[in-house]
C-alpha positions as CSV (number, residue, x, y, z in Angstrom):
1,M,1.2,-9.5,0.0
2,D,4.9,-8.5,0.3
3,F,5.0,-7.6,4.0
4,I,2.5,-7.6,6.9
5,I,2.8,-6.9,10.5
6,P,-0.4,-8.2,11.9
7,E,0.0,-6.9,15.5
8,E,0.4,-3.4,14.0
9,G,-2.2,-3.7,11.3
10,Y,0.4,-2.7,8.8
11,A,0.5,-4.0,5.2
12,V,3.1,-3.2,2.5
13,Q,3.2,-4.0,-1.2
14,V,6.3,-3.2,-3.2
15,A,6.3,-2.3,-7.0
16,Y,8.7,-0.3,-9.1
17,S,5.7,1.7,-10.5
18,V,2.0,1.6,-10.3
19,Q,1.0,4.8,-12.2
20,G,2.2,3.8,-15.7
21,D,0.2,0.6,-16.0
22,L,-3.5,0.1,-14.9
23,N,-3.0,-3.6,-14.6
24,T,-0.1,-3.2,-12.1
25,F,-2.1,-0.6,-10.2
26,D,-5.1,-2.9,-10.0
27,R,-3.0,-5.9,-9.0
28,E,-1.2,-4.1,-6.2
29,T,-4.2,-2.3,-4.7
30,K,-6.6,-5.2,-5.0
31,V,-4.5,-7.5,-2.8
32,L,-4.4,-4.8,-0.1
33,V,-8.1,-4.1,-0.2
34,K,-8.9,-7.9,0.0
35,L,-6.6,-8.2,3.0
36,A,-8.4,-5.3,4.7
37,E,-11.7,-7.1,4.2
38,R,-10.4,-10.1,6.1
39,V,-8.2,-8.8,8.9
40,P,-7.9,-5.5,10.7
41,V,-5.5,-3.3,8.8
42,R,-4.7,0.2,10.1
43,R,-2.3,1.2,7.4
44,M,-1.7,0.1,3.8
45,V,1.2,1.2,1.8
46,I,2.6,0.6,-1.7
47,V,6.3,1.4,-1.9
48,T,7.5,2.5,-5.3
49,H,10.6,3.8,-7.0
50,D,9.5,7.5,-7.0
51,E,5.7,7.8,-7.0
52,E,3.6,9.4,-4.3
53,Q,-0.1,9.5,-4.0
54,T,-3.0,8.7,-1.7
55,V,-5.8,6.5,-3.0
56,A,-9.2,6.5,-1.3
57,F,-11.7,3.8,-2.1
58,E,-15.5,3.9,-1.8
59,S,-15.2,1.4,1.0
60,G,-13.4,4.0,3.1
61,K,-10.1,2.2,2.7
62,V,-7.0,4.4,2.0
63,I,-3.8,3.2,0.4
64,E,-0.7,5.4,0.5
65,I,1.7,5.2,-2.4
66,L,5.2,6.3,-1.3
67,P,8.6,6.5,-2.9
68,A,11.1,4.1,-1.3
69,W,13.3,6.8,0.1
70,K,10.5,8.4,1.9
71,W,9.1,5.1,3.3
72,M,12.6,4.2,4.5
73,L,13.0,7.5,6.3
74,E,9.8,7.1,8.3
75,N,10.4,6.5,11.9
76,E,7.2,4.8,12.9
77,I,4.7,2.4,11.4
């Protein structure tokens, strides 16, 4: 886990890219899903160089994949 703000239920992973390599995608998403199974998490994000996608899992968990520039311009968690 790269960043977590427990009182906000906000978890962030950072990777240059997750779309080009299935191993990287699995590694980065699994850690977020495992965290969400153990503690309340309201929002999970993977910050990348330039990729954007929303990934929904059967468990109902959703992970946002955002380019760094967009994530940095957000004004709220």
